[in-house]
N, C-alpha and C positions, 0 to 999 in steps of 0.2 A: 581280756581279763581286767576286772576293775579292782583297783587297790584301795582299801579302806584307809582314810587318813588316820594317823595316830592321835590327832587332836581334832575335835569337832569345834571349830572356831565359833560357830553359832551358839554353842552351849557354854562357851568359856567366859570367865570373868576376866576383863581386860583392865589393868590398872597401870598408871604411870607414876613413878616416884619423882622426887624433886630434881633428880639428876637427869631425868628424861628416859630412864630405863623402863621399858614396858614389859609387864608380866602378863603372859597368856596362860590362864589357869583353867583347864578343862577338868572338872572333878572326876570324869570317867576315864581319864587318860593316866597311864602309869608314869608320865613325865610332866615336867613343868618347864616352860620355855620363857626365857628372858631375852628381849631383843632391843637393840638401839638402832634408830633410823637416822641416816644422814639425809636431812631435809634440804641441805644446801645444793643438792643435785636433782635434776629432773630427768627421768622419773626418779622418785625416791628409791633409795637402796638400803638394804640391811648392812650396817657397818659392824655390828656385834651380835652374836647369837650364842646363848648359853642354854644348854639342855641339861636338866637335872632329873635324876630318878627320884620318885616320890618316896620309895622305901628301899631298904637294902637288897631285897630280892629282885628288884627290877633291873633290867639290863638295857644299856644303850648300845645298840648294834648298828652296823651299816644299813641293814634292812629296815630297822626302826627309823633311822634318820631319813631314809628315802621316802618314808610315808608322812613326813611333815608337810603340811600344806603351806609352804613358804610364801606363795603369792598372797593367800588370804591373810596370813600373819603379817606380812609387810603392809598390806592395805589397812588392816585394823590398827596396827601400831602407828602408821604414818598419820592416821586420822583420829587418833585417840584424843587429841586435844580439841577437836571440833565438836559440833553439835552431837549430843548423845544419840539422836535418831540416825545420823549418818554412820555412826559406829555400828549400829545394828545392821544397816544396809550393807556395809562392807563385809560383815561377818556372814551374811546370808547369800551373797552372790557366789556363783561357782566360777573357778578359774577355767580357762580353756584347757581341755584335756591334753596331757603331756604328749607331744609328738604330733598333735593334730594341727592342720593348717586352717581349719574352719571351725566356727562356733556351731554348737548343736542347738536344737530346738529349745532346750532349757534356758540357754543364754538369752534368746529373744524374748522369752516369757519374763525373765528377770529384768531385761531392759524396759519392757512395758510396765512391770510392777514399780520400778524405780521412777519412771516417768509419771505414772498415775499417782504415786505417793507425793512426788514433788509438787504436782499441780494441785492436789487436794489440800495440802498444807500451806500452799502459797510460798514455797521455798524460793528465795531470790535466785533468779536465773532460770527458774522453771525446770522442766524435765531435762532439756539438753545439758544444762549446767550440772544437775545432779548426776546424770549419766557420766559426764566428763570427770566429775569428782570421784565417783565410786570406782570407776575402772582406770583412772589416771590416764585418760586419753584427751586429745584436744576436742574442744567443743565444736569447732568448725575446722574440718569437715566431719571428723569421725563420729561424734555424738549425734549430730544431725543425720548422718548416713545410717547409723545404727537404728535410730528412731524410725526412719522411713522403712527400713527392712523389718523391724519388729512389728510395725503396723501392718505391713503386707503379710507377715506370718500370722498375725492375729486374725486378719480378715480371712485367711485360708482356714484357720482353726474353726472360725465361726461357720464358714461355708461347709466344712466337713461335718460339723455337728448337725446342721440342718438337713 
């Protein structure tokens, strides 16, 4: 069973105020999320989370809260002060499915997309650094290992198409 996130982070407007409070505002969502990130720890963690109903008839329930894509919200909020293109990348990547020990095919496509984008724009550190930054993993060995696996998956997709 697939659970639809209550907020589509890729469609949301993300802003940071002078105090560091990040607002994630998806116009299609009945709620508004404010988050503060503790960047003094690695990996970054959410230190404050406020969920507000947009209008009086909206309800904040345990079921609604369980549908918050907290991993994506954390990534977007932690990187809100970086390059605007990085923010978009963070919003577009999918978190690993809850309870799953393995990444699906979509993840490997996203890894290749991030790598290809980083190479095409000449991002410092290239693809491996972009992968490490987007998923908050180590560049060596994780980002390099993911890139090798993503290339193998891409080669398989190409072979399947032919």
